[in-house]
N, C-alpha and C positions, 0 to 999 in steps of 0.2 A: 230459516229465515227464509219470508217474502219477500220477493221482484220487488224488485226498485222499475217503476213508468223513465225513460229517459226525461231527463228534462221539463221536469215537474222539482217543486219552489210550495215548503211550507216560506210569505211571507207575515214575518211578523215583527210587530212594531207600523202595520200596515198601513196608519190614513187611510187617503183619498184615492192607493189604488195608484200613484206615481213610479216607481216602483216596479207594479205588476205590467204597467206601461212601456220602461222602458224596456222592460224583458221580452210581452210576449211577439215583440218585429223575428225575435231570435229563437222564435220558436219554443221558448219556456211557457207550463205550467202552473197556476198558479190551480192549488189541487189545497191551497188553507188556511187563510190568515186569521188577523189575532190585531185587532186592538180594543183602549181604553174606552177611546171613545164615539161616542152615542154620533156630538154630530160630527165627525168623519167619517162612520161610515152607512148615517147618511145622503155625504157625497159619493162616494164609493158606489154606493147599490145606485147610484142616477146612475151609471155611465157602463158599469159593470151590474143589472140589472139579472142576467140572466144563468148569477155564480151567485146570488148572493147567501147562499146556502150554508157554502164553504166558510163565512170569513160570521168567527166569535165576536161576538165586545164586550173584552170581558180583563182583567185586572190576568195577566200575564202570567201570576204565580199560581192564577189557579187554575191555569191551562192544566188535563188529565195528559199526560205521553203518549198512553197507554191509543188514545183517539187523536194524535196526528196521524193524519198516509205518513208510508213510508216517499217520502223520500231524494231528488241526487244535491238539491240545494234546500239552502234557509237562511231567509236574509234575515237584518238584526240594523234598521237605523232607529237606535234605543235615544229618551229625552236626553237634549243638550244645555238643556238649561238652566242644570249644576256644575256643568262644565265649559258654554258658552262664555268669552269676557263681556259682554252684553250683560249676563246673569249674573243667578245668585253662587256659584264657583267654589260649594255644600263640597263641590267632585262625584268617584261614584258608587258613594253610597249614600248624598243626598233625594231626597225622596220621589222627588223624578228619577231619575239616570243609572241607578241601585236599580230599577226595571231589570238593567244589563241581566242581573244574576236570574232575574229569572226567568233570561232567554239561555242559559248556561245551564240549568236549572233542566230545564227541559233535555235538552242537548243530554246530559249524565246520565236524569232516566231513561233517553231508551238507548241507550250503549251502544251495538255491535250496528244497529238500526239506524244511529245519527247515521244522517246528512253526511256525503263521503266530501263537500262542502259547503263554503260561509263564507253570506260578504254582509259583515261590517264597517259604517255608516257613521260621522259621523264630524261635529262642528272641528277648527282647529287651535281652541280649547281645552280639548283631547290632550294632547300629548304637551301644553301646558301645568293642566289642575292639575297640583297638591306634590309641586316640581318634579313634575313627571309621574312618580305612583303611578295612578289611576292607569294612565297607555301603558305600563308598563304590568297592570296585577292583571290587566283585561291582557292582554297576548299572554304571560301566561300561564290561566285559566281556559285559554284554545290551545296552552300545549299541553295543559294536563290532561286536555278533552281528547287529545291524538292529534290537530289539528297543526299541522304545518303552515305556517305562516307568509303573508309575505304584504305590506301594506305601501301606496303610493300616493299622492296630491293630486288632487281633480281637478279646475277651477268652474263654472256652467258657464264662461266668457267662455271655453274654449266652441263654445253650441249657441248660447242667448246672448243677451244685452245687457248682460245679469253682474258682478262682479261677488262671485256665489264659493267660496274654496272650499273644498270637502279633505279629509280623510276619512280612506278606505283600507281596508283589510281583510284578504279572499285566505282565509280557511282552508286546505286541501288533506283533505286522507288518501295521497297517491306517490305509491309506491315513482322513485327512483327520481325524488322532483330535483334541480338543480337546488347545491347549496351556496354556489360561490356566493362569497354574500357581494365579494367588488363588481358582479353589475349591479347592486341594485344600488349601489354608490356610484354606477359611470353614470346614470339615469338622469333626465332634462332637466334643468330647473321646474319645470310644467310639469315633471311628477312626484321631485322627489324637494321640496324645499328645502331652506336652509334648515327647518327649524326640524325639521321629517329626519333627515338626516342626523341629526345630533340625538335624537328620538332614539334611532335606532343603529348610531355610535354606542351612548350610554346600555342600549341593551344584548350587544351580540351574545351572551350567551342565553337565553332564547333558539328558539329556535323559526330557523328566516326557510324561506324558500323564494327565488326567484324568478319570475314572470317571462318570458319576454313583449312584450308587449311597444306601440309599436309609441312616439313623439306625440299629441291627441296636438286636432289642430290649432294653429296660429288666435292666439287671444285677440276677440275684437275688440276690434274702439271710436269701435257707432254704434249703433242700431237701436237704440232705444223710441225715436221720433218714429220707426216705422212702425211701432207695434203699440202703439200709443190711437190709444178708442179717440176717436173726432166727435165734439158735440161741438152742437150749436151755443154762441154765447147765452141763449135763454136757457138752455139748462141747467137748472135746480141744483144739478153736483156740486156748481160752482158757487166757489165763497164768494159772501160780502165785500163787501171792496172795504167795508167797516176790516174786515178777519186779514184780509192780504195788504193792508196796512201794517195790521197787530205783531203779521208775519214780515213786514219786508221792517219794522224795528228793533224783529226782534234774533237779524241777523247782525254779526262782524261786519268793518267797513269792509276790506277785503270782500266779501257773500254780498254785499250790496252797491258796491262799483259792478260784478262781473252785469247780477242781473236789470241793474239800467243797465249796460254795454245791450247786452240781449233786447230789453224795452227799444231801443231806439234807431235799429239796425233794425230791415228793411224786406223782415224773413222773421218767422217765425222758428225761434225752438225749446225746444222742451229741454225743461232740468228735470230731476231727481230733488229731494229735499226731508234732513230727516227733522226733528225736535229734537237735541243735546242739551244736557247739563251742561254747562263749563262751568269751572270757581263762583257757581249759587246761584249763576244766573239759569234759566234759558234758551235756545240760540238756534235759530232756523237754518242749517246747513246745505248749502247746494254744491251739488257736485258740481266739475267746472268741465265734467266731460260729457257725448250723446250715452251713455251708462242709465247704471239700475244701481244699487248697493245692491248691500245680499239684503233677498226679503225679508220677516219675519214673523215671528207669528206674532200676529195681531191686538197686544194687550197694552192695555197703557197709551197715556201718546206720544212714548217713544215708540214703542211699536211700527209704527206702522209705517207707508213709505208714503210722502206726496211729490206734488205733481205741478210745476213750471210751464206758463206755455206765455209767452213773452215775445214782442212783437212789433211794427208799426203804431209804435205809441203805445204800446199797448200790457194789459199783464194780466192771466189770470191763475188763476190757485183750485188743487181743491186733492184731496184723497185716492190714490190714483184707484182701480176699480180691478176689480175679483180677475177678470177678462184679461186687464194687465199682467195682474200677476200671474196668471195661467202662461199665457201668451210667454213673459219667464221664463216662466220654467220648460221651457218645448212641449204645450202642453194645447192640443192644437183646436181649436174651436168649436168641431163636435163635443167637446165635452158640455154636457150644462153643468153647467152652474143655477142649480133649484135654488142655492141659498141668501138669503142677505146679510152685508153689510161686518162684524166678525170673523162670522161664523168663515162664512168662505176666504178670507181674509186668512187667518189664522192654519184654513187648510191646507193654503200652498203657499203659504208665506214657513210652515214646521214639512212640506214635505222635501222632493227629491226634483233635481233636472233631468226629464226622463230621457232627451237625449243625452246626457253623462253615462246616465244607465246601460241605455246603450250598442254605446261606444265599451265599456265596459266589460257587457254580455259576448259580446261583436271577439275580442280583443286577450281578454279572458277571461269568465270564465264558459263562453261557450267550447276552446282548447281546451279546458281545465276535464269541463265532461267527454268530453268524447273519449281523454287522453282515461276517464275512470271509469269506460263502458270500453276501449277497447281489452286494459290493464282486468278487467270486472268477467270478457262473453267466454273466452276458454274453462273458468269457475265453473259453466254455467249447464259450458254443451257436458263437463266431464262429471260433472252433478245430478 
């Protein structure tokens, strides 16, 4: 078997490249990437133009495993729509989320050449879907492929002003892993939500291991105002007075009164809101804090997130911009946004929080990779 290069990555469901962006500061190098979306690839290559030859646009089930370079890590942010509580909840075998089986099929066909580490990420609905069986079967399959698994929750709110909880699973083919389950259960709630605790407890028969990772930074209480793009009142992206009034009329009394107080204050306040269906009516629901809700794939009226600017007797509303979405995902302004509208909002809304990935790499992936390399070094010398 050929030697793999240290700290290399095969990035499945690569999207617009935010996992890559999060890994590169810790010296990981993506040598293979795949996604089915031409639109996401267009955004990816705008930021990584020098490496676009390794990105294959196409269905993961059509990938030839023999054409995938040997890597230390494979990442898998498989589609969440069938698992998300905001989606259709068709489960892991739904039209979209079943792409996970394409990922495991590649690993299976790679055999002993499969990466020693995998990182799988998805929404909290993964734990609920199909009464918890979808989460169980994904861990089972990784176990069957030789990966012991660790799992934890991580919220983007530890790094940016966006409330975005995600489930992360690390699979490892490394000797002498810590299999003491009590260590997993001793983690703080920021890494082990109540629901995740129940999911692991219900699946103690599976092959788990523990990674010593620190408690993440405290959840932010504010910061939305700092990432908002400032615009003149004449900017065409602000809604008309008629559209603003329509959305004020869509608010429940408590939300309307909250916004009315902001209008009368002698300072400018920013708040985000969604349009949601409640009891057969469409409502505009406004956050009470200086934070963003979870960014979503911007398809349909309920997928987008909107912004209110209120104060000094005035109010303005508009759709959040792609640059604001990018900032909420921890993406620097140097990342060029070369596409417009829904395509850009979907690209960022369907991605990962960059500094969260960097934190995982620093505290879990790099130490595990170092252990793996130390483990195989004697074999190389003796071989």
